[in-house]
N, C-alpha and C positions, 0 to 999 in steps of 0.2 A: 504493499499499500504505500502511496506517495506521502512523504514527510511534509506535512503542511500544518502550521499552528498560527494562532493568534499573536501577532507581534507585540500587542500591548501588555502581554503576560509571558515573557520570554523565559521565565525561571520558575522553579517550584516555590521560591520564596515570594515571588510576585503572586502566585496563586494563594499561598498561605495568607498573605495580607488581605487579599480580596475575599477569601473565605471568612475571615474574621469580620469583615464588614457585612457580609451577606446572611449569615445565620445567627440565631441567638446565642448568647454567650455560653449557656449551659451545653449546647450541642458542640460548640467549637472546643470547649474545655474537655468534654468527653473524648473528642477526637485527638486533641493535641497533648493531653496531659499523660503523665507517668504514675508511678506509685510513690507513696511516702514523700520524700524531698526531691524527686525527679533526678536523682543522681545518676542512675543507669540510663535513664532517657537520654541525658546529654553526653554521657560517656559514649554511648553507642555511635553517635555521629562524629563526635570530636576525635575519638581515638581511631575511627575508621579513616578519617581525613589525614591522619599522620602517615598513612601509606602513601609512598612516593613511587612514581614510575620514571624509567629511564628511556629517553628517545635514542634511536639509532638512525640518524639522518642520512647517512651515506649507504645504508643497506639497500639492496634491490627490494622494491616494494611495489605491491599492487594494490587496487582499491580494497578497502576493508570489507570483509564478509561477516555480518553479525549473525548469520543463520547458526542454529544450535540444535543438535539432536538430543532428545530427551525422551526415554521410555517409548522408543519407536515412532516418535513424531518430530519432524524438523520444524522448529519455530523460527520465526523471522528475526528474532532478537533474544538475547540471553537473560531476559528478565520477565517477570510476571506479576499479576496482581495478587497480593497476599489477602488471606481471609480477614474480614473485619466484621465484627458483631454490630448490631443495630444500624446498619448503613443508611436505611431509610429515615433515621432520625436526623442524620447529618444533611441529607437531601432527598426529597422524595423521589423514589424510583432509582436511587443510586446504584444498587446491585444490577439492575437491568442495564442501565447506561454503561457500566463498566464491563459487563459480560459481553454486550454487544460490541463495544470498542475493542476489547481483547480479541474477539473472534475476527472482526474486520482486519486487525493487525497481526493476526496469527501469533498471539502469545497466550499463555495459560492464565485463566482466571479461577480462583479458588473460592468456592462458596462456603461460608461459615454456617454451621448448624443454627447459630443464633443470629443470622442475618434476617433481613426482612423480605426476602423473595424466597420462593419454594425450590426444592430440588427439581421439580418438574418444569417450572417456568425457565429456570436458567439452563436446564438441559436442552430445552427447545430452542432458545436463543442461540446457544453455542453449537448446535447440532451435535451433542454429545461429546463435546471437547473440553468442557470444564472439569475441574477437579472438585472433590468434596471433602471439607474438613469435618470430622466427627468429633464433637464433645461427647465423651462417653456417657451414655444414659445409664442410670443405676439399675433399670429393669432390663433383663435380657430380651424381653418381648419388644420393647421399644427399640433397643439397639438393632435387633434383627430386622425389624420393620423398616427402619431408616436406611440401613445397608441395602436391603432389597430394593427399596425405591431408587437409591442411586444406581444400582446395577441395572434396573429397568430402564432408567433414563440414559444409560450408556456412558456413564462417567468412567474414564479409563484409570483414574488414579483416586485412591482414597487416602486422606491425610488424617493420621491419628494425632490429636493434640495431647501432649504429655506434661506441659508446663503449667497447668491450672489445678494442682491438688487442692487449692483453696483460692477464693476470689481475692484478687489484689487489694490492698488497702490504699484507696485513691481518694485523697482528701477533697479534691475538686468535685468529684461525683458525689461524695457524702454531703458537702455543703449544698450542692445543686439538687439534691433529691434523686440522683440517678443510681444510687446503690440499690441493693436488693433488700426489702421491697422498695420500688420506686415511689416517688410522690411529686405531685406538681405543686409547686409553692406560688405564692403571690408574686415573688421576684421573677420566677420563670414566666409567669403570664405576662408581666410587664416587658420582659426581654422579647417575647414573641410579638408583642404589639409594636416593637420597635424594628421588626424585620417583616414588613408586610408581604413582600414577595414570597419569603419562605413560608409565612403563615397561610397565605392563599393557596400556594401550590400543595402544602400538606393537607389543607381542607379539601381540595379537589381530589388528591391522590388517596386521602384516607389515613387515619392514624396508623403509624407503623407497627407492625406485629411480627411475632416469631413465626413466619409463614410455614416453615418446614415442620415446626412443632405443633402447629394448630390442630392437626387431626387427633393429637393425644391430649388435648387440654380440655378440662370441663368447660362447658359454656357458661358465659356471663361472669367470668372472673373479674373482680375489681383489681385495682393496681397492686394492693397489698396482697391479695390472694395469688395474683400471678407471680409476684416475687417469691412467695412461699413455694409455689408449684415448681418454678424453675430450679430453686434450691434443692428441692426434694428429688426432682427428675434427673439431675446430672450428678455424676460421681466422677470427678476429674482425675483421680488418682489411677494411673495405669500401671500395670505390672505384667509379667509373662503370662500369667494365668488368664488375664483379661485379653490380652492381644492375641493368643494362640487361636481361640475359636473364631476371631475376626480373620485371621490369615487363612484358616480353613474355609470360611465362608466366601471370602472375597477372591474372585478369580483374576482381577486385574492387578496393577501395581499398588503397593502400599508404601507410604512415606511416613515417618515419624517426625513430628514437628515439635520444636521446643527442646531440641537436644542441646546440652550445655556441658557434656563431659565425654571423655573417652569411654568411660564405663557404659553409659547409655548407648553409645554408638556400637560397642561390642555386643550389648544385648540385642539391638536392632538387627545387627548382622546375624546373630545366632538364631533369631526367630524367623529368619528368611525374608526380612523386609528388604524393599528395593532401593530405598533412599532415605535420607534424613534432611531436615531443615534445621540448621544451627540457628537458634533463635532464643531471645529472652522475652518474648511476647511484647516487643517494642518498648522494653523498660517499664511495663505495667504490672510486673508480678514481684520481682526480687531486686530492690534497690541495692542490696549489699553484694549482688553477683558481678561477674565480669561482663564487659562489653562483649558482643558477639565476635568482633574482629579479633579479640584477644583469645576467645575460645576456639576459634576456627583453626588456626595453624597446626596444633598438635593432632587434631582430628585428621586434617588433610595428610599429614606426615605419615600417619599409621594406617589410614583407611582409604586413601585415594585409589581408585580403581577396583575396589571391593564392593562398593556401593555408590550410588549417586549422592554427592554432597552438595547441599544448597544452603543459602543463607538468607535471612531477613533480619530486621531490626537496626535502625540507624541509617539504612540505605535511602537516600533522598533524591539522587541525581544521576545522570549519565556517568560523570567521573567517578561517583561512588560505586556504580556497577562495575566500572573497569577496576577499581581498587579491589572489590570483592573477588572478582574473577582472577586477577593478578595474584591474589593470596591463596589461590588453589581451589576455590569453590567452582562447581560446574555450572551454577545457575544462581540468580539473585531474584528475591521478591521484595515488593514494596507495598505498604498499606497507606500510610498517611499521605504520600505524595499524590496518589490517585484520588483520595478523598478530598484533599484540598482542591484539585482540579474540578471535581463535580460540584462541590460547594460553591466554588468561585463562578463557574461558567455552565452550570446545569447540564443539559443534554449534550452540549459540545465539550464538556470537560474531560471525558474519557479519551476521545480521539486527540484532543490538544495535549494532554499530559503525556500520552504514549509517543506522540510526535516530537515533543521536546526531548524526552529521554532518548529516543533513537538519534536525533540530531546531535545531542551532546555526546553520546557514546561514539558515534561515527567520527566526530571531530577529535576525540581523544585518540582513537585508533589511528586517524590519519597523522596526528601530530607526532605520535611515538613511532610511527611507521610499523604498524602491526596489521598484518593482513587478515588474520583469523582470530576469534575471541579465544580459542584454545591456546594461542601463543602469547597471551597476556602475561602469564607467570614468567616469561623470559624477560619482561620489563620492569619487574619489581626491584626496587633498591633495598 
């Protein structure tokens, strides 16, 4: 697809600033914030940007090729859309907008169990190319039903989330009433009144809901009971005993997301999983943990070639993608960057953001004289 974007917003930071102006404060802080004091949120990007690349200007060099083979499919770029919960709270129809843009640009889109579009809707939009991220349900019957729905919609990759054994302590969301159970405060209502376009589009689109989980919810839940239901339904702690029946049931590829140690990587390999996403949930779960770019190198050194190694958390731009790949990862995912784009530009935000990232990555590869993304590790300093 042709790289074409709105020149008024040529960077992710421009989109972030516009998103802040377009959506209520509680929605922006839900998207933008981390846990506790945001230490790991900032470390993720700051330490990633300490990675430096070396150019080889006099080498023989051909035009850069960003295509990347992953799980039997050749994508047009080495990055994808990470799963984000409650996307429709940020902007009405956000998961559908991003899934369609990802399909058009031939990059992967991962749907979260707790996003605001259903497995079936996203499967149809992407013609069976989306990936599905599973928050592990406490009841085997719900787990099996959700997995069967993803298989029926032809999702090729199942992503198991392992880094939410407990909900993160997020002060912004607690102040804004977006913890579980959620509550709508007078302050939030005032913020909505100050964002009339968001309010009208949300009114037209309908209140965001957990679309994939809707078939399993009792009807007529108020906000408090919804929170209690969600807390009861999900059991985020994964272990070998919980993963084995999923591996037996799922015939496609399985990826473990939230890996932050060599030990968990070894477990994923021993259970026959196909890949991992090195991640700390965007700095939203453990403030005292390492940044993802610090966690990545020892995993790459020991497990490169044994399973597919991907990374998210702290990745914001095309140069950041280059840094991740130069550090040895096979692929990168981003969540906030794409959501800033949709919050800023609505239905055009997905295509715009992907186009920016492609243009930025292409420029980095041209500048360091790197013909293939798989060659980026040769340029790391």
